[in-house]
VMD Tcl script that draws the C-alpha trace (Angstrom):
set ca {
  {-35.11 -1.51 0.43}
  {-38.51 0.05 -0.11}
  {-41.07 -2.34 1.35}
  {-43.71 -1.08 -1.08}
  {-41.63 -1.57 -4.19}
  {-39.92 -4.50 -5.87}
  {-37.00 -6.13 -3.98}
  {-33.61 -4.62 -4.54}
  {-31.44 -6.43 -7.15}
  {-28.01 -7.24 -5.94}
  {-25.29 -8.41 -8.39}
  {-22.44 -10.43 -6.86}
  {-19.43 -10.91 -9.19}
  {-18.02 -14.02 -7.43}
  {-19.39 -16.38 -4.80}
  {-18.04 -15.12 -1.44}
  {-17.36 -17.25 1.70}
  {-19.08 -17.16 5.01}
  {-22.64 -16.06 5.60}
  {-22.48 -13.18 3.17}
  {-25.07 -14.45 0.71}
  {-27.52 -15.10 3.55}
  {-27.03 -11.47 4.64}
  {-27.58 -10.20 1.14}
  {-30.53 -12.51 0.51}
  {-32.44 -10.95 3.39}
  {-32.10 -7.57 1.67}
  {-33.15 -8.37 -1.90}
  {-32.81 -10.56 -4.96}
  {-29.21 -11.86 -5.33}
  {-27.72 -12.72 -8.70}
  {-24.32 -14.45 -8.37}
  {-21.69 -15.13 -10.98}
  {-21.10 -18.61 -9.73}
  {-17.93 -19.58 -11.59}
  {-14.25 -19.71 -10.69}
  {-13.25 -17.30 -13.54}
  {-13.56 -13.56 -13.32}
  {-16.99 -12.38 -14.44}
  {-16.54 -11.26 -18.08}
  {-16.81 -7.56 -18.64}
  {-19.76 -7.82 -21.08}
  {-21.67 -10.00 -18.63}
  {-20.96 -7.56 -15.80}
  {-22.14 -4.58 -17.80}
  {-25.31 -6.31 -18.76}
  {-25.97 -7.51 -15.18}
  {-25.68 -4.06 -13.61}
  {-28.18 -2.48 -15.99}
  {-30.96 -3.00 -13.45}
  {-28.87 -3.48 -10.28}
  {-29.49 -1.54 -7.07}
  {-26.37 -2.95 -5.38}
  {-23.07 -4.32 -6.67}
  {-21.00 -6.67 -4.56}
  {-17.62 -6.61 -6.31}
  {-14.17 -8.15 -6.10}
  {-10.81 -6.42 -6.49}
  {-10.65 -7.93 -10.01}
  {-13.69 -5.87 -11.17}
  {-13.05 -2.41 -12.70}
  {-15.74 -0.02 -11.31}
  {-15.28 2.84 -13.70}
  {-17.25 5.44 -15.67}
  {-18.33 2.84 -18.23}
  {-19.82 0.55 -15.63}
  {-21.46 3.36 -13.71}
  {-23.07 4.62 -16.87}
  {-24.42 1.22 -17.58}
  {-25.99 1.00 -14.07}
  {-28.54 3.89 -13.70}
  {-30.17 2.35 -10.67}
  {-26.97 1.63 -8.73}
  {-27.15 2.88 -5.15}
  {-24.15 1.23 -3.46}
  {-20.95 -0.58 -4.42}
  {-19.32 -2.88 -1.91}
  {-15.92 -4.43 -2.55}
  {-14.55 -7.46 -0.76}
  {-11.12 -5.88 -0.42}
  {-9.30 -3.13 1.49}
  {-7.67 -1.50 -1.51}
  {-9.99 0.31 -3.91}
  {-7.55 1.04 -6.71}
  {-9.96 -0.76 -9.00}
  {-12.75 1.77 -8.21}
  {-13.18 5.27 -9.60}
  {-14.08 6.79 -6.26}
  {-14.56 10.26 -7.67}
  {-17.05 9.05 -10.23}
  {-18.99 7.11 -7.60}
  {-19.05 10.16 -5.32}
  {-20.36 12.38 -8.13}
  {-23.25 9.99 -8.50}
  {-23.93 9.79 -4.77}
  {-22.84 6.15 -4.63}
  {-21.05 5.08 -1.40}
  {-18.31 2.53 -1.86}
  {-17.76 -0.06 0.82}
  {-14.49 -1.87 1.52}
  {-13.04 -4.14 4.23}
  {-10.22 -2.50 6.23}
  {-9.09 -3.74 9.60}
  {-10.39 -7.31 9.45}
  {-7.49 -8.65 7.38}
  {-4.49 -6.66 8.65}
  {-3.24 -9.38 11.13}
  {-3.62 -12.16 8.60}
  {-1.74 -10.30 5.86}
  {0.99 -9.48 8.33}
  {1.30 -13.20 9.12}
  {1.66 -13.85 5.38}
  {4.35 -11.19 5.12}
  {6.33 -12.93 7.89}
  {5.94 -16.27 6.16}
  {7.14 -14.89 2.88}
  {10.03 -13.09 4.49}
  {11.21 -16.23 6.27}
  {10.72 -18.39 3.18}
  {12.63 -16.02 0.98}
  {15.44 -15.00 3.28}
  {16.05 -18.55 4.50}
  {15.54 -20.12 1.06}
  {12.87 -22.49 2.24}
  {11.24 -23.16 -1.13}
  {14.59 -23.57 -2.83}
  {15.44 -26.17 -0.20}
  {12.16 -28.07 -0.70}
  {12.77 -28.05 -4.50}
  {16.31 -29.30 -3.95}
  {15.03 -32.26 -2.00}
  {12.24 -33.09 -4.51}
  {14.72 -33.02 -7.33}
  {16.74 -35.76 -5.63}
  {19.77 -33.54 -5.18}
  {20.19 -33.93 -1.43}
  {23.06 -36.37 -1.07}
  {24.46 -35.37 2.36}
  {24.60 -32.56 4.86}
  {26.87 -29.74 3.68}
  {28.20 -26.84 5.75}
  {27.42 -24.24 3.11}
  {24.28 -25.68 1.48}
  {21.71 -22.98 0.48}
  {22.80 -20.55 3.10}
  {20.25 -17.75 3.56}
  {20.05 -14.55 5.58}
  {18.88 -14.20 9.15}
  {15.63 -12.43 10.00}
  {16.22 -12.26 13.76}
  {18.15 -9.17 14.85}
  {17.96 -7.81 11.29}
  {16.95 -4.27 10.30}
  {13.58 -4.55 8.52}
  {12.08 -1.67 6.61}
  {8.28 -1.43 6.36}
  {7.10 0.71 3.45}
  {3.54 1.79 4.45}
  {2.60 1.99 8.11}
  {-1.14 1.39 7.87}
  {-2.99 -1.48 9.46}
  {-0.92 -4.25 7.87}
  {2.33 -2.40 8.48}
  {1.46 -1.89 12.15}
  {0.68 -5.56 12.67}
  {3.86 -6.49 10.93}
  {5.93 -4.22 13.15}
  {4.50 -6.03 16.22}
  {5.56 -9.37 14.85}
  {9.02 -8.26 13.90}
  {9.78 -7.10 17.42}
  {9.35 -10.76 18.39}
  {12.34 -11.57 16.13}
  {14.35 -8.83 17.94}
  {14.45 -6.83 14.72}
  {15.24 -3.18 14.44}
  {12.10 -1.88 12.65}
  {12.20 1.20 10.50}
  {9.33 2.56 8.45}
  {8.44 4.92 5.65}
  {4.96 6.36 5.33}
  {3.84 9.19 3.15}
  {2.20 10.93 6.10}
  {3.94 10.90 9.49}
  {2.31 10.10 12.78}
  {4.98 10.29 15.42}
  {2.74 9.02 18.25}
  {1.89 5.93 16.15}
  {5.57 5.36 15.31}
  {6.56 5.59 18.97}
  {3.73 3.27 20.09}
  {4.86 0.68 17.52}
  {8.51 0.98 18.38}
  {9.51 1.98 14.82}
  {11.82 4.75 13.51}
  {10.66 6.71 10.49}
  {13.17 7.01 7.64}
  {12.91 8.69 4.20}
  {12.32 6.01 1.59}
  {15.74 6.17 -0.01}
  {17.45 5.90 3.37}
  {15.25 3.01 4.46}
  {16.03 1.10 1.31}
  {19.76 1.62 1.75}
  {20.00 0.43 5.38}
  {17.38 -2.28 5.62}
  {18.40 -5.95 5.52}
  {14.81 -6.78 4.38}
  {12.09 -4.59 2.95}
  {8.37 -5.29 3.13}
  {5.85 -3.33 1.06}
  {2.53 -2.79 2.69}
  {1.74 0.62 1.13}
  {-1.56 1.43 -0.65}
  {-1.59 1.39 -4.40}
  {-2.10 4.87 -5.90}
  {-0.78 6.76 -8.92}
  {1.90 8.16 -6.64}
  {3.05 4.71 -5.48}
  {2.94 2.95 -8.94}
  {6.46 1.56 -9.53}
  {7.72 3.00 -6.28}
  {10.26 0.20 -6.45}
  {11.97 0.64 -9.85}
  {15.48 0.50 -11.17}
  {16.64 3.51 -9.21}
  {15.17 2.53 -5.86}
  {15.98 -1.16 -6.19}
  {19.60 -0.17 -6.80}
  {19.61 1.50 -3.38}
  {19.04 -1.77 -1.56}
  {21.72 -4.03 -0.15}
  {22.86 -6.91 -2.38}
  {21.99 -9.24 0.51}
  {18.49 -7.77 0.88}
  {15.10 -9.48 0.55}
  {12.03 -7.66 -0.90}
  {8.55 -8.79 0.10}
  {5.41 -7.36 -1.46}
  {2.00 -7.88 0.11}
  {0.44 -4.64 -1.09}
  {-0.37 -4.45 -4.81}
  {1.68 -5.65 -7.74}
  {1.90 -2.29 -9.40}
  {4.00 -0.91 -6.55}
  {6.93 -2.75 -8.04}
  {8.38 -2.48 -11.58}
  {8.54 -6.22 -12.27}
  {10.88 -5.83 -15.26}
  {13.33 -3.94 -13.04}
  {12.83 -6.52 -10.26}
  {13.70 -9.40 -12.58}
  {16.86 -7.61 -13.57}
  {17.79 -6.84 -10.01}
  {17.36 -10.48 -8.98}
  {19.33 -11.71 -11.95}
  {22.31 -9.39 -11.67}
  {22.59 -9.54 -7.87}
  {21.39 -6.08 -7.06}
  {19.27 -7.74 -4.35}
  {19.39 -11.31 -3.04}
  {15.77 -12.44 -3.26}
  {12.12 -11.45 -3.47}
  {8.80 -12.88 -2.40}
  {5.61 -11.63 -4.01}
  {2.05 -12.25 -2.92}
  {0.84 -9.81 -5.55}
  {1.83 -9.17 -9.18}
  {0.97 -6.84 -12.09}
  {-0.98 -8.17 -13.89}
  {-2.76 -10.81 -11.92}
  {-2.48 -13.65 -12.58}
  {1.12 -13.40 -13.64}
  {1.92 -14.96 -17.01}
  {3.45 -18.50 -16.71}
  {6.29 -17.38 -18.94}
  {7.11 -14.24 -16.88}
  {10.94 -14.07 -16.24}
  {10.32 -13.83 -12.50}
  {8.96 -17.34 -12.42}
  {12.16 -18.78 -13.87}
  {14.31 -17.30 -11.08}
  {15.11 -19.59 -8.11}
  {15.46 -16.49 -5.81}
  {11.91 -15.22 -6.54}
  {8.93 -16.77 -4.74}
  {5.48 -15.93 -6.14}
  {2.17 -16.94 -4.56}
  {-1.33 -16.26 -5.90}
  {-2.53 -13.27 -3.77}
  {-3.09 -15.30 -0.62}
  {-2.34 -12.52 1.91}
  {-5.71 -12.50 3.53}
  {-6.62 -16.08 2.55}
  {-7.39 -17.68 5.93}
  {-10.85 -19.22 6.38}
  {-11.78 -16.81 9.26}
  {-10.43 -13.67 7.67}
  {-11.96 -14.16 4.19}
  {-15.33 -14.95 5.81}
  {-15.04 -11.78 7.94}
  {-14.18 -9.76 4.84}
  {-17.11 -11.19 2.86}
  {-19.60 -10.54 5.67}
  {-18.40 -7.01 6.26}
  {-18.77 -6.37 2.51}
  {-22.32 -7.81 2.65}
  {-23.25 -5.63 5.66}
  {-21.87 -2.56 3.84}
  {-24.02 -3.26 0.84}
  {-27.17 -3.80 2.89}
  {-26.63 -0.50 4.76}
  {-26.18 1.25 1.45}
  {-29.46 -0.09 0.15}
  {-31.14 1.10 3.31}
  {-29.70 4.61 2.83}
  {-27.63 4.35 5.97}
  {-23.87 5.04 6.43}
  {-21.66 2.05 5.67}
  {-19.59 0.37 8.33}
  {-16.46 0.98 6.18}
  {-16.78 3.56 3.44}
  {-13.95 4.35 1.09}
  {-15.51 7.69 -0.05}
  {-17.07 9.15 3.06}
  {-17.31 12.52 1.30}
  {-20.24 11.07 -0.54}
  {-22.33 11.83 2.54}
  {-21.49 15.54 2.34}
  {-22.25 15.85 -1.38}
}
mol new
graphics top color blue
foreach p $ca { graphics top sphere $p radius 0.5 }
foreach p [lrange $ca 0 end-1] q [lrange $ca 1 end] { graphics top cylinder $p $q radius 0.2 }
display resetview
């Protein structure tokens, strides 16, 4: 911030946790959309007209229209790892660094993936619903039998930070861990004790498949009718990446006709999922509201990293975590 000029104006599209607003407040004038609902698009476009910094959420589209409406914008900071909601090329052309929050949430999201895998494979939620409905009359030898996670073959699709943390946890279950990643790193695979497999082969041999891959145009509907049909009929699919990685229409069909046994989704496309979506009527599909990184400590760490990124951008300094580092060479 230029000490001789007016304070920087910072627009925050949702109240973040932790000390993030204190960090931002020390750098300029902070304007917060202080409501539970997503900031309406027209309000956001109006708010950024004189903004120097934008502290955004993954629900905000940072595109050409928004950038054109924000002639003073010097930095965008997103409280998320994925930046599929941001036009990085457009930001780079304008010399705007884009901050994000990798690293700090990987372990927590991996914990969530394990929770979803166990809940889905072992039919935990179905069992809880069975009890609540008053249907539990006696112990039965074949009641709601699920599939084991221990000693299973688990396929991780996407061996980034979350995938790596997940692999560590799965070894504790004595799992055989296989992985697919678009770019190979044999030293990383060896260090994590995973075996790389082509995607189609991984889907065919895995007892459970967990999606941790980044959302790009190349990975949109990576799991579709063809690839779902490769999976075992006893398999579980867990998605903690982005909803668009899975074709949800094809998934509903696969769960209905027995192509796969069950699915657990932390993410959907769109978000929130419609209450009348067919997936929500299926007992073998568990859907939660994008809670992957939602622990108190991790969300605070994400929010504060996003705040530090924004302050550094206003000061003209490199961000701690920049999604478009090429902006510094342009």
